[in-house]
C-alpha positions in Angstrom: -20.0 79.8 39.7 -21.1 81.4 42.9 -24.0 84.4 42.4 -24.1 83.0 38.7 -27.8 84.0 38.3 -29.9 86.6 38.6 -31.2 87.3 42.0 -34.5 88.9 42.3 -36.2 90.2 45.3 -37.7 87.3 46.7 -34.2 85.3 46.3 -32.3 87.7 48.1 -35.0 88.0 51.0 -35.0 84.0 51.4 -31.6 83.8 51.0 -31.1 86.4 53.6 -33.4 85.0 56.1 -32.1 81.5 55.7 -28.4 82.5 56.8 -29.9 84.8 59.6 -32.1 82.0 61.2 -29.2 79.4 60.6 -26.5 81.8 62.6 -28.9 83.1 65.2 -30.2 79.6 66.1 -26.8 78.3 66.1 -25.4 81.1 68.6 -28.7 80.7 70.9 -27.8 76.8 71.4 -23.8 77.4 71.8 -24.0 80.8 74.1 -27.2 80.3 75.6 -28.9 77.0 75.9 -25.8 74.9 76.5 -24.1 76.8 79.2 -27.2 76.1 81.5 -27.0 72.2 80.9 -25.0 70.3 83.9 -22.5 68.0 82.9 -24.1 64.7 82.1 -23.6 61.5 80.1 -22.8 63.6 77.1 -20.4 66.3 77.9 -20.8 69.6 76.3 -17.9 69.7 74.1 -19.3 66.6 72.4 -22.0 68.9 71.7 -20.0 71.4 70.6 -18.3 69.4 68.2 -21.5 67.9 66.9 -22.8 71.3 66.5 -19.6 72.7 64.5 -19.7 69.4 62.3 -23.5 69.8 61.3 -23.1 73.9 60.7 -19.9 73.0 58.5 -22.2 70.6 56.6 -25.0 73.0 56.5 -23.4 76.2 55.3 -20.9 73.9 53.6 -23.4 72.2 51.0 -25.4 75.3 50.8 -22.4 76.9 49.3 -21.7 74.1 47.1 -25.2 74.1 45.8 -24.8 78.0 44.8 -21.6 77.6 43.7 -21.6 74.4 41.2 -22.5 75.5 37.8 -25.4 73.0 36.4 -26.7 75.1 33.4 -26.0 74.4 29.8 -24.2 78.0 29.4 -20.9 76.6 29.1 -21.3 73.4 27.3 -21.2 73.3 23.4 -24.5 71.4 22.3 -25.2 69.6 19.0 -27.1 71.7 16.4 -28.4 68.5 15.2 -31.7 67.5 17.2 -31.2 64.4 18.3 -33.9 61.5 19.5 -35.7 62.7 23.0 -34.3 66.0 22.6 -35.8 69.2 22.1 -35.4 72.8 20.9 -35.2 75.5 23.7 -36.4 78.8 21.6 -35.3 81.2 24.7 -31.4 79.8 24.8 -31.7 79.2 20.6 -30.0 75.5 21.7 -30.9 72.2 21.4 -31.5 71.0 25.0 -30.7 67.2 26.2 -33.6 64.9 27.9 -34.9 65.8 31.3 -32.9 69.7 30.5 -35.6 72.3 30.9 -35.6 76.1 31.0 -35.9 78.3 34.1 -37.0 82.1 33.4 -35.7 83.0 36.8 -32.1 82.0 35.7 -32.3 82.8 32.2 -30.8 79.1 31.3 -31.6 75.8 30.6 -30.6 73.3 33.5 -29.1 69.7 33.1 -32.1 67.3 34.8 -33.7 70.5 36.4 -35.7 69.5 39.5 -36.8 73.1 40.5 -35.3 76.7 41.3 -34.5 77.2 45.1 -35.4 80.2 46.3 -33.5 79.9 49.6 -30.4 79.6 47.2 -31.4 81.9 44.3 -30.5 79.5 41.7 -31.9 76.2 40.3 -31.4 72.6 42.0 -30.3 70.2 38.9 -28.0 67.5 37.9 -24.8 68.5 39.4 -25.9 70.0 42.9 -28.7 68.0 43.3 -26.2 65.7 45.5 -25.5 69.2 47.5 -29.0 70.2 48.1 -30.1 66.7 49.3 -27.3 66.6 52.0 -27.7 70.1 52.9 -31.6 69.2 53.5 -30.5 66.1 55.7 -28.0 67.9 57.9 -30.8 71.0 58.3 -33.2 68.4 59.8 -30.6 66.9 61.9 -29.5 70.7 63.3 -33.1 71.6 63.8 -34.0 68.3 65.7 -31.1 68.8 67.8 -31.8 72.0 68.6 -35.7 71.4 69.6 -34.5 68.7 71.7 -32.1 70.8 73.6 -34.9 73.6 73.7 -37.2 71.6 75.1 -35.2 71.3 78.0 -34.3 75.0 78.3 -37.4 77.2 77.4 -39.9 75.4 79.6 -38.1 77.1 82.7 -38.5 80.4 81.4 -42.3 80.2 80.6 -42.8 79.0 83.9 -43.1 75.4 83.5 -45.2 72.9 81.2 -48.7 74.2 81.1 -51.5 74.8 78.7 -50.3 78.7 79.5 -46.4 77.9 78.5 -47.8 75.6 75.4 -49.9 78.3 74.0 -47.0 81.2 74.7 -44.6 78.4 72.9 -46.8 78.0 69.7 -47.7 82.3 70.1 -44.9 83.8 71.3 -45.3 87.3 69.7 -48.9 87.5 70.7 -48.2 86.7 74.2 -45.2 89.5 74.3 -47.6 92.3 72.8 -49.9 91.9 75.4 -47.3 92.0 78.0 -47.3 88.5 79.4 -44.1 87.7 78.0 -40.6 89.9 78.6 -38.4 90.5 75.8 -35.7 88.2 76.6 -38.2 85.4 76.9 -39.9 85.9 73.8 -37.0 86.1 71.6 -36.1 82.7 73.2 -39.3 81.4 72.4 -39.0 82.7 68.7 -36.0 81.1 68.3 -37.1 77.4 70.0 -40.0 77.7 67.6 -37.7 78.5 64.7 -36.2 75.4 65.2 -39.1 73.4 65.7 -41.1 74.9 62.5 -37.8 74.5 60.5 -37.2 71.0 61.2 -40.9 69.8 60.6 -40.5 72.2 56.9 -37.4 70.9 55.8 -37.7 67.4 57.1 -40.5 66.9 54.7 -38.8 68.4 52.1 -36.0 66.2 52.5 -38.3 63.0 52.3 -40.2 64.5 49.5 -37.2 64.5 47.5 -35.4 61.2 49.0 -38.6 59.3 47.4 -37.6 61.1 44.0 -34.0 60.0 44.5 -34.9 56.5 44.9 -36.9 56.3 41.9 -34.8 58.4 40.1 -37.0 61.1 39.4 -37.2 64.7 39.0 -40.1 66.9 40.4 -41.3 67.5 37.0 -41.1 63.8 36.0 -43.1 63.0 39.8 -46.1 65.4 38.8 -46.3 63.6 35.5 -45.9 60.0 36.4 -42.2 59.8 34.2 -40.7 56.5 35.4 -38.5 56.1 32.4 -35.2 56.4 34.2 -36.0 54.0 37.2 -33.3 51.7 37.3 -33.7 50.3 40.8 -33.0 52.1 44.1 -29.3 50.8 44.8 -28.4 52.6 40.9 -30.8 55.6 41.4 -28.8 56.6 44.6 -26.0 56.5 42.3 -27.3 58.5 39.5 -28.3 61.2 41.4 -25.3 61.4 44.4 -22.6 59.9 42.4 -20.4 56.9 42.8 -19.3 57.8 46.3 -22.4 58.8 47.6 -21.5 57.9 50.8 -18.7 60.1 51.4 -20.9 62.7 50.6 -22.6 62.5 53.7 -19.0 63.2 55.6 -18.1 66.4 54.3 -19.1 68.3 51.0 -15.2 68.6 49.8 -15.1 64.6 48.8 -15.6 64.0 45.5 -18.6 61.8 44.3 -18.6 61.4 40.4 -21.5 61.3 38.3 -22.2 58.4 36.0 -24.1 61.0 33.7 -22.6 63.9 31.9 -26.3 65.4 31.3 -26.6 64.6 27.7 -27.8 61.4 28.1 -29.5 59.0 30.7 -29.7 55.2 30.6 -33.1 54.2 31.0 -35.1 51.2 32.2 -35.7 49.7 28.9 -32.3 50.0 27.7 -31.2 48.0 31.2 -33.8 45.4 30.7 -33.4 44.7 27.0 -32.0 41.3 26.5 -28.9 40.4 25.3 -28.8 40.0 21.4 -25.6 38.0 20.8 -26.0 34.8 19.1 -26.6 31.6 21.5 -23.7 28.9 21.5 -24.4 25.4 20.8 -25.1 24.4 24.4 -27.7 27.3 24.8 -29.5 25.8 21.7 -29.5 22.4 22.8 -30.9 23.4 26.2 -33.4 25.7 24.8 -34.6 22.7 22.8 -35.0 20.4 25.9 -37.2 23.1 27.5 
C-alpha cells in the first residue's frame, strides 16, 4: 500500500525533487513556452492534450510503483525449504527464487530488481511494469519539453552563439556574474533540467529494456545469470503481463503476470524435450532416419 516503506531522508529528498521537477517543467511548458508559439501545423490544443496525457502516465505510473506491494510481508511462505529457495535470517522466513532482502525497505521483495530512491521503495515483480512505463513516459516528456525549449530559450539568450550555449550549460554561473537576468536564468535552468533529465532517464529506460528482453533483474545481469531467459516475446509477458501493450495506454488497465513470485519458468524447463512414449509411426520414422 502507499507509503508502506520506511522513508529515509535521502528517499524523501529524491522523491520531493522529482515531484517538484515534474510539476515545474510541465507548468513552464504550458504557461510560458507554449503561449509564445504561433498556431502552426500542430495546433496548441494538440500539444496541451499530449502534455496532459504524458503527465497523467508519469504521475499515474509513479503512484502505482509506490502503491503496489511487491514484498513478501502478506504472503504465507512454506516452512519447508524448497529447491532453489533460501532462508532469510532477517525476515526469519524462507524466500523463493529471485527474492532478495532490502535493508532500506526492511523486507524481502519478490523478484527484486533494485531500490528506487525516487519512489522510496523497491522495484520488484508486481510494480516493475509501472516503473518501466514511468521511465518510458518520463523520457518522452523530457524530450518533448527539450524540443520545445530549443525554439524558445535561444531568443532569451540573445540568439544561437557560443555565449548562449555556455549560458545554457552553466546558467547559474552566468547569472551569478550578472550576465543573465533572474527570469532568463530561471527559464534556462528549467530548460537544462528537461534536457539533462532526458539523457538520464532515457539511459535508465534502455538499461531496463535490455534487462526485460532477457528476463533479468539487475542482480542477475551483474552476475551473468540467464536461467529465466525464455525468448524476448515471452520475456516481455513475464515482466509486463499478458496485456502488456495496454499498459502503455494508462496504468489503470490490468495486465496480469504469469508468475505469482513463488516460482518462475526456466529456459531448461521450456527446452526439455517431451518424455511421452513414441507412437508406432514415430518409431518407424526414427528407424528410417
